[in-house]
All heavy atoms as an XYZ file, in Angstrom:
719
protein
N       0.846     -1.160      0.008
C       0.006      0.011     -0.025
C       0.891      1.247     -0.006
O       1.843      1.317      0.801
C      -0.872     -0.042      1.230
C      -1.763      1.216      1.371
S      -2.820      1.241      2.795
C      -3.938     -0.078      2.344
N       0.651      2.170     -0.871
C       1.458      3.398     -0.888
C       1.331      4.172      0.429
O       0.291      4.164      1.057
C       0.863      4.208     -2.013
C       0.009      3.250     -2.832
C      -0.368      2.181     -1.880
N       2.428      4.798      0.814
C       2.401      5.553      2.066
C       1.329      6.571      2.114
O       0.733      6.852      3.156
C       3.760      6.195      2.293
N       1.056      7.195      0.975
C       0.018      8.270      0.963
C      -1.355      7.693      1.310
O      -2.190      8.392      1.899
C      -0.038      8.906     -0.447
N      -1.578      6.471      0.985
C      -2.863      5.848      1.334
C      -2.850      5.303      2.750
O      -3.893      5.329      3.408
C      -3.177      4.715      0.335
N      -1.753      4.826      3.214
C      -1.661      4.159      4.492
C      -1.722      5.152      5.650
O      -2.377      4.950      6.670
C      -0.422      3.339      4.616
N      -1.049      6.290      5.530
C      -0.942      7.171      6.657
C      -2.239      7.756      7.119
O      -2.497      7.810      8.306
C       0.058      8.312      6.346
C       1.520      7.869      6.392
S       2.008      7.053      7.910
C       2.156      5.398      7.455
N      -3.195      8.211      6.249
C      -4.446      8.673      6.725
C      -5.242      7.596      7.511
O      -5.934      7.927      8.496
C      -5.182      9.180      5.504
C      -4.132      9.423      4.519
C      -3.046      8.449      4.813
N      -5.152      6.386      7.058
C      -5.819      5.279      7.745
C      -5.245      5.090      9.128
O      -5.965      4.775     10.068
C      -5.651      3.976      6.948
C      -6.416      3.921      5.603
C      -6.075      2.641      4.896
C      -7.902      3.995      5.832
N      -3.963      5.242      9.257
C      -3.267      5.039     10.511
C      -3.315      6.222     11.458
O      -3.583      6.063     12.622
C      -1.803      4.695     10.189
C      -0.912      4.510     11.387
C      -1.353      3.353     12.241
C       0.528      4.252     10.895
N      -3.149      7.409     10.934
C      -2.917      8.563     11.788
C      -4.083      9.491     11.776
O      -3.985     10.630     12.199
C      -1.650      9.309     11.403
O      -1.823      9.755     10.067
C      -0.429      8.419     11.512
N      -5.227      8.995     11.340
C      -6.428      9.835     11.316
C      -6.825     10.261     12.721
O      -6.198      9.906     13.704
N      -7.858     11.045     12.801
C      -8.273     11.564     14.123
C      -8.617     10.457     15.096
O      -8.922      9.341     14.703
C      -9.524     12.406     13.791
C     -10.038     11.901     12.493
C      -8.809     11.393     11.744
N      -8.575     10.780     16.326
C      -8.929      9.792     17.373
C     -10.414      9.554     17.406
O     -11.168     10.175     18.157
C      -8.417     10.285     18.746
S      -6.660     10.182     18.913
N     -10.878      8.696     16.549
C     -12.294      8.369     16.470
C     -12.457      6.993     17.146
O     -11.820      6.017     16.780
C     -12.766      8.290     15.066
C     -12.744      9.668     14.375
C     -13.338      9.645     12.974
O     -14.274      8.775     12.778
O     -12.914     10.408     12.148
N     -13.264      6.987     18.141
C     -13.458      5.782     18.962
C     -13.798      4.568     18.121
O     -13.233      3.476     18.352
C     -14.558      6.065     19.960
C     -14.718      5.054     21.041
C     -15.701      5.574     22.050
N     -15.952      4.588     23.069
C     -16.557      4.855     24.180
N     -17.058      6.065     24.416
N     -16.792      3.927     25.066
N     -14.600      4.717     17.122
C     -15.077      3.598     16.293
C     -13.909      3.016     15.419
O     -13.982      1.862     15.069
C     -16.192      4.047     15.396
N     -12.914      3.820     15.107
C     -11.843      3.380     14.241
C     -10.551      2.985     14.982
O      -9.652      2.383     14.432
C     -11.486      4.495     13.252
C     -12.590      4.938     12.318
C     -12.112      6.097     11.453
C     -13.026      3.742     11.420
N     -10.427      3.380     16.224
C      -9.148      3.275     16.927
C      -8.597      1.855     16.963
O      -7.368      1.632     16.764
C      -9.282      3.798     18.376
N      -9.403      0.865     17.261
C      -8.913     -0.520     17.350
C      -8.408     -0.987     16.020
O      -7.321     -1.570     15.919
C     -10.049     -1.473     17.871
C     -10.471     -1.093     19.283
C      -9.573     -2.910     17.821
C      -9.393     -1.217     20.353
N      -9.103     -0.619     14.960
C      -8.628     -1.004     13.609
C      -7.318     -0.306     13.230
O      -6.455     -0.849     12.612
C      -9.703     -0.724     12.552
C     -10.878     -1.643     12.675
C     -11.882     -1.400     11.557
N     -13.048     -2.193     11.742
C     -14.262     -1.685     11.883
N     -14.403     -0.393     11.849
N     -15.261     -2.477     12.075
N      -7.243      0.957     13.629
C      -6.010      1.757     13.371
C      -4.840      1.117     14.161
O      -3.707      1.026     13.589
C      -6.229      3.192     13.787
C      -7.100      3.953     12.863
C      -7.439      5.334     13.347
O      -7.550      5.541     14.583
N      -7.618      6.264     12.451
N      -5.050      0.705     15.356
C      -3.966      0.087     16.125
C      -3.563     -1.242     15.481
O      -2.354     -1.545     15.384
C      -4.423     -0.117     17.560
C      -4.567      1.279     18.240
C      -3.423     -0.990     18.359
C      -5.313      1.235     19.532
N      -4.477     -2.043     15.033
C      -4.194     -3.291     14.357
C      -3.404     -3.027     13.099
O      -2.380     -3.749     12.796
C      -5.462     -4.045     14.034
N      -3.789     -2.055     12.372
C      -3.082     -1.705     11.125
C      -1.653     -1.219     11.426
O      -0.680     -1.628     10.779
C      -3.863     -0.591     10.426
C      -3.395     -0.241      9.065
C      -3.359     -1.160      8.035
C      -2.986      1.072      8.748
C      -2.912     -0.802      6.778
C      -2.590      1.423      7.509
C      -2.526      0.478      6.493
N      -1.506     -0.413     12.460
C      -0.207      0.089     12.849
C       0.721     -1.043     13.296
O       1.905     -1.025     13.044
C      -0.388      1.108     14.000
N       0.162     -2.066     14.008
C       0.971     -3.170     14.436
C       1.580     -3.875     13.238
O       2.744     -4.336     13.304
C       0.089     -4.167     15.257
N       0.859     -4.009     12.170
C       1.364     -4.652     10.957
C       2.391     -3.803     10.239
O       3.218     -4.351      9.476
C       0.200     -5.013     10.019
C      -0.639     -6.117     10.606
O      -0.147     -7.029     11.233
N      -1.974     -6.038     10.419
N       2.329     -2.494     10.398
C       3.270     -1.579      9.695
C       4.360     -1.040     10.589
O       5.096     -0.135     10.189
C       2.489     -0.440      9.085
C       1.505     -0.708      7.987
C       0.727      0.530      7.602
C       2.216     -1.310      6.815
N       4.427     -1.519     11.830
C       5.256     -0.903     12.835
C       6.706     -0.613     12.357
O       7.268      0.453     12.618
C       5.326     -1.777     14.104
C       5.869     -1.052     15.246
C       7.106     -1.252     15.853
C       5.243      0.013     16.026
N       7.271     -0.424     16.912
C       6.136      0.376     17.027
C       4.019      0.669     15.931
C       5.842      1.356     17.962
C       3.719      1.607     16.793
C       4.613      1.994     17.860
N       7.340     -1.557     11.688
C       8.714     -1.356     11.212
C       8.842     -0.242     10.187
O       9.967      0.245     10.004
C       9.228     -2.679     10.627
C       9.409     -3.754     11.681
O       9.517     -3.405     12.882
O       9.418     -4.946     11.319
N       7.786      0.083      9.536
C       7.805      1.147      8.509
C       7.445      2.506      9.027
O       7.556      3.514      8.290
C       6.844      0.811      7.353
C       7.179     -0.467      6.649
C       6.194     -0.722      5.590
N       6.389     -2.005      4.957
C       5.570     -2.486      4.054
N       4.505     -1.825      3.672
N       5.821     -3.668      3.551
N       6.987      2.589     10.269
C       6.504      3.888     10.830
C       7.686      4.707     11.310
O       8.656      4.216     11.859
C       5.563      3.633     11.970
C       4.286      2.881     11.655
C       3.434      2.745     12.873
C       3.506      3.564     10.571
N       7.490      6.032     11.172
C       8.507      6.990     11.715
C       8.341      7.055     13.211
O       7.320      6.581     13.790
C       8.254      8.365     11.114
O       7.029      8.917     11.586
N       9.300      7.623     13.891
C       9.229      7.838     15.335
C       7.990      8.620     15.725
O       7.316      8.274     16.706
N       7.638      9.631     14.943
C       6.469     10.469     15.238
C       5.215      9.607     15.086
O       4.308      9.738     15.978
C       6.438     11.656     14.284
C       5.214     12.509     14.412
N       4.960     13.296     15.555
C       4.159     12.657     13.648
C       3.773     13.896     15.426
N       3.267     13.538     14.245
N       5.086      8.835     14.054
C       3.907      7.993     13.864
C       3.764      6.941     14.961
O       2.702      6.684     15.476
C       3.972      7.327     12.504
C       3.750      8.300     11.341
O       3.168      9.394     11.579
O       4.179      8.003     10.221
N       4.932      6.419     15.408
C       4.869      5.413     16.475
C       4.390      6.096     17.765
O       3.615      5.464     18.503
C       6.253      4.811     16.668
C       6.666      3.897     15.621
C       8.044      3.317     15.859
N       8.435      2.436     14.794
C       9.451      1.605     14.818
N      10.246      1.593     15.909
N       9.725      0.819     13.810
N       4.796      7.314     18.014
C       4.381      8.025     19.211
C       2.865      8.267     19.153
O       2.181      8.121     20.167
C       5.123      9.345     19.350
C       4.770     10.103     20.601
C       5.002      9.409     21.856
O       5.963      8.622     22.024
N       4.154      9.584     22.857
N       2.366      8.635     17.969
C       0.904      8.836     17.810
C       0.134      7.578     18.123
O      -0.930      7.621     18.774
C       0.623      9.357     16.387
C       1.048     10.783     16.169
S       0.774     11.286     14.430
C      -1.035     11.037     14.270
N       0.661      6.457     17.626
C      -0.031      5.181     17.850
C       0.014      4.802     19.326
O      -1.003      4.380     19.918
C       0.566      4.073     16.972
C      -0.029      2.712     17.349
C       0.358      4.381     15.505
N       1.160      5.023     19.989
C       1.288      4.725     21.415
C       0.280      5.547     22.197
O      -0.382      5.010     23.087
C       2.717      5.045     21.859
O       3.601      4.125     21.199
C       2.861      4.849     23.360
N       0.140      6.819     21.848
C      -0.824      7.665     22.514
C      -2.285      7.198     22.281
O      -3.104      7.210     23.195
C      -0.680      9.124     22.087
C       0.623      9.714     22.572
C       0.932     11.083     21.991
O       0.102     11.619     21.194
O       2.054     11.614     22.237
N      -2.506      6.724     21.029
C      -3.862      6.255     20.750
C      -4.183      4.977     21.539
O      -5.320      4.787     21.975
C      -3.957      5.932     19.204
C      -5.374      5.649     18.784
C      -5.458      5.602     17.282
C      -5.271      7.023     16.735
N      -5.608      7.198     15.343
N      -3.197      4.108     21.721
C      -3.413      2.877     22.550
C      -3.795      3.298     23.994
O      -4.755      2.781     24.524
C      -2.182      1.960     22.548
C      -2.268      0.920     23.605
C      -1.917      1.380     21.166
N      -3.040      4.201     24.560
C      -3.328      4.680     25.920
C      -4.723      5.318     26.029
O      -5.433      5.143     27.005
C      -2.259      5.592     26.455
S      -0.651      4.690     26.611
N      -5.049      6.093     25.006
C      -6.349      6.761     24.981
C      -7.511      5.781     24.872
O      -8.446      5.838     25.677
C      -6.412      7.771     23.832
C      -7.735      8.341     23.527
C      -8.411      9.291     24.263
C      -8.617      7.992     22.468
N      -9.634      9.541     23.685
C      -9.779      8.760     22.579
C      -8.493      7.103     21.368
C     -10.814      8.704     21.706
C      -9.588      7.039     20.490
C     -10.731      7.796     20.664
N      -7.448      4.843     23.959
C      -8.557      3.941     23.724
C      -8.631      2.911     24.876
O      -9.754      2.375     25.114
C      -8.452      3.249     22.351
C      -9.824      2.695     21.909
C      -7.420      2.107     22.344
C     -10.898      3.740     21.726
N      -7.564      2.640     25.564
C      -7.656      1.692     26.696
C      -8.685      2.125     27.720
O      -9.355      1.282     28.305
C      -6.272      1.549     27.312
C      -6.171      0.407     28.331
C      -6.736      0.751     29.679
O      -6.736      1.964     30.057
O      -7.106     -0.175     30.408
N      -8.809      3.404     27.926
C      -9.757      3.880     28.906
C     -11.216      3.837     28.437
O     -12.104      3.838     29.233
C      -9.403      5.310     29.322
O      -9.621      6.213     28.252
N     -11.418      3.703     27.162
C     -12.771      3.661     26.565
C     -13.220      2.298     26.100
O     -14.385      1.991     26.242
C     -12.783      4.673     25.364
C     -12.461      6.106     25.694
C     -12.306      6.881     24.360
C     -13.478      6.724     26.567
N     -12.308      1.560     25.551
C     -12.654      0.298     24.926
C     -11.690     -0.819     25.355
O     -11.084     -1.505     24.558
C     -12.600      0.415     23.388
C     -13.508      1.489     22.796
C     -15.000      1.117     22.937
O     -15.343     -0.044     23.190
O     -15.829      2.040     22.772
N     -11.523     -0.959     26.626
C     -10.562     -1.945     27.155
C     -10.827     -3.325     26.639
O      -9.909     -4.033     26.269
C     -10.606     -1.916     28.657
C      -9.493     -2.752     29.312
C      -9.449     -2.606     30.822
N      -9.250     -1.213     31.175
C     -10.087     -0.559     32.004
N     -11.012     -1.195     32.623
N      -9.869      0.707     32.249
N     -12.063     -3.760     26.600
C     -12.428     -5.073     26.163
C     -12.059     -5.321     24.709
O     -11.540     -6.380     24.333
N     -12.273     -4.313     23.862
C     -11.925     -4.456     22.453
C     -10.406     -4.475     22.263
O      -9.896     -5.178     21.444
C     -12.533     -3.296     21.631
C     -14.065     -3.393     21.515
O     -14.605     -4.489     21.733
O     -14.673     -2.399     21.130
N      -9.725     -3.635     23.047
C      -8.249     -3.650     22.944
C      -7.664     -4.961     23.435
O      -6.774     -5.492     22.841
C      -7.694     -2.474     23.804
C      -6.218     -2.186     23.684
C      -5.850     -1.811     22.256
C      -5.815     -1.061     24.634
N      -8.274     -5.491     24.486
C      -7.854     -6.811     25.002
C      -8.066     -7.859     23.953
O      -7.239     -8.748     23.714
C      -8.580     -7.105     26.288
C      -8.189     -8.430     26.855
C      -7.074     -8.717     27.590
C      -8.925     -9.632     26.776
N      -7.086    -10.040     27.937
C      -8.188    -10.635     27.469
C     -10.150     -9.976     26.190
C      -8.678    -11.944     27.542
C     -10.570    -11.289     26.295
C      -9.846    -12.238     26.981
N      -9.233     -7.804     23.298
C      -9.556     -8.815     22.232
C      -8.572     -8.724     21.089
O      -8.133     -9.762     20.557
N      -8.192     -7.520     20.683
C      -7.210     -7.353     19.658
C      -5.888     -7.968     20.048
O      -5.297     -8.727     19.284
C      -7.022     -5.906     19.308
C      -5.878     -5.538     18.368
C      -6.116     -6.123     16.977
C      -5.683     -4.004     18.286
N      -5.428     -7.646     21.254
C      -4.168     -8.212     21.737
C      -4.218     -9.716     21.801
O      -3.199    -10.404     21.515
C      -3.861     -7.597     23.127
N      -5.334    -10.262     22.109
C      -5.482    -11.727     22.216
C      -5.418    -12.387     20.849
O      -4.885    -13.488     20.668
C      -6.816    -12.015     22.923
C      -6.906    -13.403     23.360
C      -8.102    -13.520     24.286
N      -8.314    -14.947     24.512
C      -9.452    -15.444     24.875
N     -10.503    -14.700     25.145
N      -9.577    -16.743     25.091
N      -6.006    -11.748     19.846
C      -6.070    -12.282     18.494
C      -4.808    -12.142     17.695
O      -4.491    -12.959     16.828
C      -7.243    -11.632     17.665
C      -8.591    -11.973     18.065
C      -9.596    -11.396     17.047
N      -9.426     -9.957     16.783
C      -9.966     -8.992     17.519
N     -10.693     -9.246     18.570
N      -9.798     -7.742     17.207
N      -4.077    -11.070     17.956
C      -2.956    -10.695     17.084
C      -1.681    -10.482     17.935
O      -1.550     -9.477     18.664
C      -3.333     -9.388     16.347
C      -2.284     -8.931     15.363
O      -1.179     -9.410     15.394
O      -2.651     -8.047     14.545
N      -0.716    -11.371     17.821
C       0.501    -11.254     18.609
C       1.285     -9.979     18.366
O       1.862     -9.404     19.271
C       1.346    -12.498     18.177
C       0.349    -13.439     17.616
C      -0.709    -12.636     17.025
N       1.276     -9.479     17.105
C       1.912     -8.191     16.818
C       1.240     -7.057     17.528
O       1.886     -6.189     18.103
C       2.001     -7.905     15.334
C       2.954     -8.762     14.551
C       2.907     -8.420     13.070
O       1.838     -8.296     12.484
N       4.074     -8.289     12.487
N      -0.074     -7.067     17.543
C      -0.822     -6.050     18.219
C      -0.622     -6.168     19.717
O      -0.545     -5.153     20.432
C      -2.283     -6.135     17.877
N      -0.518     -7.370     20.250
C      -0.316     -7.557     21.675
C       1.013     -6.928     22.089
O       1.051     -6.237     23.104
C      -0.284     -9.075     22.023
N       2.034     -7.147     21.330
C       3.359     -6.507     21.619
C       3.199     -4.993     21.635
O       3.674     -4.325     22.558
C       4.380     -6.943     20.585
O       4.495     -8.347     20.661
C       5.701     -6.294     20.843
N       2.508     -4.448     20.628
C       2.355     -2.982     20.540
C       1.547     -2.474     21.754
O       1.932     -1.484     22.357
C       1.614     -2.591     19.211
C       1.144     -1.185     19.049
C       2.291     -0.199     19.215
C       0.444     -1.014     17.744
N       0.458     -3.122     22.090
C      -0.403     -2.663     23.188
C       0.385     -2.715     24.493
O       0.391     -1.755     25.256
C      -1.686     -3.551     23.303
C      -2.388     -3.297     24.578
C      -2.589     -3.275     22.069
N       1.075     -3.808     24.753
C       1.780     -3.931     26.013
C       2.911     -2.892     26.115
O       3.072     -2.213     27.148
C       2.316     -5.370     26.222
C       1.107     -6.327     26.429
C       3.339     -5.472     27.345
C       1.435     -7.778     26.320
N       3.685     -2.768     25.063
C       4.761     -1.781     25.055
C       4.236     -0.340     25.246
O       4.810      0.447     25.949
C       5.585     -1.865     23.787
C       6.443     -3.080     23.710
C       7.227     -3.197     22.433
O       6.942     -2.518     21.454
N       8.226     -4.101     22.391
N       3.137     -0.071     24.606
C       2.531      1.276     24.729
C       2.090      1.541     26.107
O       2.311      2.624     26.677
C       1.370      1.421     23.740
O       1.811      1.310     22.434
N       1.415      0.566     26.715
C       0.890      0.787     28.078
C       1.998      0.847     29.138
O       1.932      1.611     30.093
C      -0.141     -0.302     28.407
C      -1.443     -0.240     27.585
C      -2.299     -1.427     27.958
C      -2.131      1.082     27.694
N       3.049      0.060     28.958
C       4.144      0.080     29.883
C       4.901      1.458     29.806
O       5.329      1.929     30.859
C       5.121     -1.082     29.568
C       6.459     -0.889     30.294
C       4.533     -2.396     30.015
N       4.991      1.990     28.666
C       5.667      3.328     28.509
C       4.844      4.471     29.155
O       5.371      5.514     29.421
C       5.926      3.639     27.053
C       6.995      2.761     26.446
C       7.269      3.170     25.010
N       8.167      2.223     24.396
C       8.018      1.708     23.224
N       6.978      2.030     22.523
N       8.884      0.864     22.728
N       3.573      4.236     29.207
C       2.677      5.263     29.785
C       2.550      5.135     31.286
O       3.485      4.803     32.000
N       1.413      5.362     31.734
C       1.088      5.323     33.166
C       1.058      3.861     33.631
O       0.257      3.070     33.119
C      -0.260      6.052     33.385
C      -0.663      6.156     34.814
O      -0.094      5.473     35.715
O      -1.638      6.911     35.072
N       1.794      3.529     34.653
C       1.850      2.181     35.129
C       0.465      1.753     35.712
O       0.108      0.569     35.681
C       2.926      1.988     36.209
C       3.192      0.551     36.498
S       3.555     -0.501     35.072
C       5.264     -0.119     34.798
N      -0.320      2.662     36.198
C      -1.655      2.314     36.719
C      -2.565      1.847     35.591
O      -3.344      0.891     35.763
C      -2.297      3.545     37.373
S      -1.471      3.986     38.921
N      -2.389      2.460     34.415
C      -3.195      2.036     33.256
C      -2.784      0.639     32.857
O      -3.643     -0.235     32.573
C      -3.065      3.020     32.067
C      -3.690      4.352     32.453
C      -3.693      2.473     30.809
C      -3.435      5.476     31.410
N      -1.478      0.372     32.801
C      -1.001     -0.950     32.429
C      -1.483     -1.976     33.421
O      -1.975     -3.059     33.066
C       0.516     -0.950     32.372
C       1.111     -2.324     32.160
C       1.026     -2.977     30.924
C       1.758     -2.995     33.203
C       1.504     -4.227     30.737
C       2.295     -4.296     32.966
C       2.162     -4.870     31.751
N      -1.403     -1.688     34.705
C      -1.868     -2.615     35.755
C      -3.363     -2.884     35.630
O      -3.794     -4.042     35.757
C      -1.535     -2.034     37.146
O      -0.128     -1.762     37.215
C      -1.941     -2.987     38.240
N      -4.137     -1.868     35.352
C      -5.562     -2.022     35.181
C      -5.882     -2.916     33.944
O      -6.785     -3.780     34.003
C      -6.249     -0.687     35.020
C      -7.746     -0.691     34.939
C      -8.311      0.675     34.916
N      -7.869      1.416     33.728
C      -7.681      2.702     33.655
N      -7.880      3.437     34.702
N      -7.233      3.264     32.558
N      -5.126     -2.756     32.865
C      -5.305     -3.531     31.667
C      -5.031     -5.009     31.973
O      -5.762     -5.918     31.593
C      -4.415     -3.014     30.573
C      -4.577     -3.751     29.261
C      -5.706     -3.497     28.459
C      -3.667     -4.661     28.816
C      -5.862     -4.168     27.215
C      -3.870     -5.334     27.626
C      -4.936     -5.079     26.812
N      -3.882     -5.275     32.632
C      -3.518     -6.650     32.961
C      -4.532     -7.262     33.881
O      -4.915     -8.416     33.748
C      -2.077     -6.684     33.569
C      -1.776     -8.046     34.124
C      -1.088     -6.305     32.502
N      -4.990     -6.494     34.884
C      -6.022     -6.991     35.801
C      -7.293     -7.376     35.031
O      -7.956     -8.378     35.370
C      -6.327     -5.981     36.860
N      -7.626     -6.585     34.004
C      -8.857     -6.942     33.253
C      -8.723     -8.197     32.445
O      -9.669     -8.892     32.244
C      -9.229     -5.760     32.316
O      -8.348     -5.631     31.247
N      -7.493     -8.485     32.040
C      -7.214     -9.749     31.387
C      -7.488    -10.932     32.261
O      -8.136    -11.942     31.860
C      -5.787     -9.792     30.781
C      -5.631     -8.798     29.660
C      -5.394    -11.184     30.317
C      -4.211     -8.620     29.200
N      -7.034    -10.837     33.475
C      -7.180    -11.939     34.431
C      -8.570    -12.075     34.977
O      -8.914    -13.158     35.530
C      -6.135    -11.848     35.540
C      -4.781    -12.164     35.077
C      -3.833    -11.170     34.870
C      -4.445    -13.470     34.714
C      -2.557    -11.481     34.419
C      -3.177    -13.779     34.231
C      -2.254    -12.808     34.095
O      -1.010    -13.081     33.620
N      -9.407    -11.072     34.836
C     -10.791    -11.118     35.318
C     -11.656    -11.962     34.352
O     -12.700    -12.462     34.734
C     -11.380     -9.773     35.457
C     -10.950     -9.045     36.653
C     -11.636     -7.687     36.747
C     -11.138     -6.903     37.899
N     -11.749     -5.610     38.032
N     -11.259    -12.068     33.077
C     -12.046    -12.768     32.086
C     -11.692    -14.206     31.990
O     -10.758    -14.703     32.437
C     -11.909    -12.137     30.670
O     -10.541    -12.169     30.308
C     -12.416    -10.748     30.670
């Protein structure tokens, strides 16, 4: 996919309905992303965790690349958010 087509899909506005798909897409393109784009995705992971924890957990469970991205993003952020995410995994 050309970069011009991929970037709007990945770095579009923080829309709750699209965030999980954007994170999954980013996980597949992670090696091709710039540092700035990676930071945007990391922030999106932390943002959507507070709104759609179950969907984020489901993505991480289905996709090992996405799981790595989600865990790394949450660990870099607030440790309380990471702890809450892990606790939600063990509750299910």
